[in-house]
N, C-alpha and C positions, 0 to 999 in steps of 0.2 A: 749759305743756306737758307737764310733771311731774303736774301733777294730773290733766290727763287721761290718760295713759299709766294711771296707779295707778286710776283709776275704770274705764277699760277692762280692767284686769287683774282688777279685782275682779267684775265683770260677768261676765267670762268664767270665772272660778272657780264662781262662784254657779249660772252656767249648766251646768257639767258636773256640778256636783253635784245639781242639780235633774233631771238627764237618768240620773241612776243612776251616776255616778261613782265606781269601787270605792273603799270607806272600810272600814280594815285596824285590827283592835285585837289588842293581845298582851295573851293570856289568863294568861301566868306566873305573875302576881299572885292570878289567880281559884281557880286548882287545883293542888294536889299532890299525887303518888304518893309512896307509902313502901312498904318492905318489910314485912312481917307475920313473924315469929317461928314455929318449927315447936311443933308440942304433940303430945298422944298422937293426933290424928286427922289433922292436916295436915303434911306436909313444910314447906311454906310458904306464903306469900301476900302479897298486894298489897292496900293500902289507898288509896282515891281521895276526897280529901277538897277540896269546893268551898268557897273563902271566900267568894264572892259567890253568894248564893242568888237576887239579881235578875237574874244576866247572864240574857239570851234565847238560850238556846244548844241543837244537837241533840249531846249527847255520847256518845262510844262507845270502847270498849276494843278494841283489837287484842294478840291474845297470839300469838306466835311463839316457835320455838325454832330453835338449831344444835345438833348433836353436835359437840363439842370442848372443852376442857380449859381455854378462855379466849374472849372473845368477839374478841380481836384486830383491835381497831377497827371492829367491825361497828357500835358505838353512834355512833360519830362520823361513819362513812359514812351512817347512818340520816339523822343530823342534817344533813348536806350534802347529800343527795340528795331525801331526803322532805320533811324540816321546812323544807328549804332554807336554808342555810350564809349567804347574805347578806341573808336576812331571816326570822327564827326564827319568826316568826308569820305567815308568807304560805307555807304548804304545799302539797302537792300531794297525791293518793288515793296511797294502797298499792296496787301491782297484782302479784299472782301469777302467775307464767309456769305454762306444763304441767309442768313438773318440779318444781312446788311453791317454788321459790326467787322472793323479793321480788325485782321485777324494778330494777335499776340499782345495786342495793347488794350490795356483797363485799368481802372482806379477804384480804390475803395473811397466811397463815399458815405460817411457814416456808417451802417449796417447795409448798405446799397452796394451796388457796383455798377458804375459808369463805364460808356464806352465811346468811341467815334464812330458815326454812321457815315454811310455813303448816300450822297443822293441820288435820286433817280431824276433823268432829265428828257426833255420834250424841247424839240424845236418848235418855232413859231409856226409850224403848220401840225401841229402837236403829234408830230412823230419822235417813238422813245430813241433816245440815245445814250450810251453810254459814256458816265462823264466821270468815273471811278476807274478803269481799267488802265493797267500799266501798257505800255509807257506815256500814253499821251494825255491820261486822266483826264481833267474837266476842259482844259483848254491847250493845246501845242501850238497853235500858229504863232510862233514868236520867234524873235530875233534877238540878238544882243543889242542892235543899232537903237531902239526905240524903249521908251517908257511905255507900261502898260499898267490900265486901271481897272480894277475889276468892282463895280458897282454892286451894291444888291437892293432891292425894294419889295415891295409886299403887293401880293395884288389876291382878292377875294376868289375864290374859288366860283365856277360858272354856276353851280348847285347851292351858292352860299353854305356849304357846310364846312368852310374853313379856308385857310390860305394857303398860301405857296410862294415861292421866291422866283424873282426875277435876275437872273444876273446878266449886266450889261458888260460889255468889254470894249472898252476904246483905247487907241493908241495916243502917245504924246499928252494928250490931256482929256480929262474926264468932262470938260465944257464945250469939248469940239463936236463936229458934226460927224466925226470920224467914228460910227461904230460898227467896229469888227465883227461882232457876235451877239447875239441874245439867247438865253437860255432858260427856259423854265424848270425850276428846281423843287422837286417834291419828295415826301421822304421817301426811305428806302424801297418801303412795297407799292411806290406810288400813288399812296394816299396823299389826302392834304393834311397839311398841319391843324391841330384843333382850335378853333375858338376861344375855346374855354376847355375845364378840365371835365370832360364827361366820364364819368367812372366806368363807363361800357365800353370805353375803348382803352384804356390803359391797362396795361397786363404787365407783369412783374418781368414780360418775357420778350416786349418789343422796347422801342426807343422812348416811352414815357415811362420807364420803370421807375426812373427818380420820384416821380409825383404818385406813386401806386401808394396811398398814405392815407391814412383817416384825417390827417391835417390839413389836407388838399380839397377842397370842396367843390363841386359844381359852381362854376362862373368864375371862379378864380383865375386871375392872370399868371403865366408862369414866364421863365425864362427859356431863351435858345441860345447856345454857345456857338459861334461859327467861326472856323479854322482855315485859314489857305496857307499852303506850304507850297514851295518850289522844289521841282524835282529835275537835276543836269544831268541828262546823259550825254557822254560825248559823242559828236559827230565821226562817221567814219574817218576822217583824216586829221583827227587831233591825235596829240601823242599821249593823251591819257585813256585810261579802261574803267574807272571807276563809279559809281551811282553818288550824288551828290545831292543832298536835302538840305534844305533851310530850316531853321525852327518854325513851327508853325506859328503864324499871327492870329490873334482872336479877336473878336467883339462879340458882346451882347445883345442880344435884341427880345424884347419885351413882347409877350404875345398881343398886347394892347397898342404897340408901336402902329402908327399909321405911315 
């Protein structure tokens, strides 16, 4: 009887596999993201390194921001709701709402709430581009055969009303001349970041809500946290079917950084 049950279970499992039963893979040993220090050109950056060039994947990176002096557990909440706290290698797509906030991820910052915000992007010809949409997100022209560097610098807006970020993407070395792509990154609503904290542009409903407080005065500097996470979707000929996210890696930029 036991042999009959065992044989039946084996047949059932093989049947499910042959019918396309989902098969998940943990890619955490295949890829790592690290911070890259500042230099004379760039404020900071990120390096994406693939340890296994044979994996069959469609990788993309997502760059997000929050305007606050800390991430206040936003990363751990991203891990819970996007990476999936019960199974970190079976995540879900990142979806942004009309107000620019990442859906289902928030964190308490004292008596306030902060969020991950999407960037709005422009190419070098000032054409608007989607830098937060699944599955390509901010940049997806990647393979597992190379390292990639995502370097950040600041530029003053043409009308001198504030600043925006420029994301320069390199392959194999940030010091090489192999610049793959350059993206201008503005706030979620397409506006520039504020040069200083002007109260008439700070709202409890927008990305500056953390600084909607009488203790912050016009002219004060402030902090912006940048976060980069890698998303892996298996290629069509992969044996696996799950979405995988790395934990977001972050660094802080002060509004006075040049």
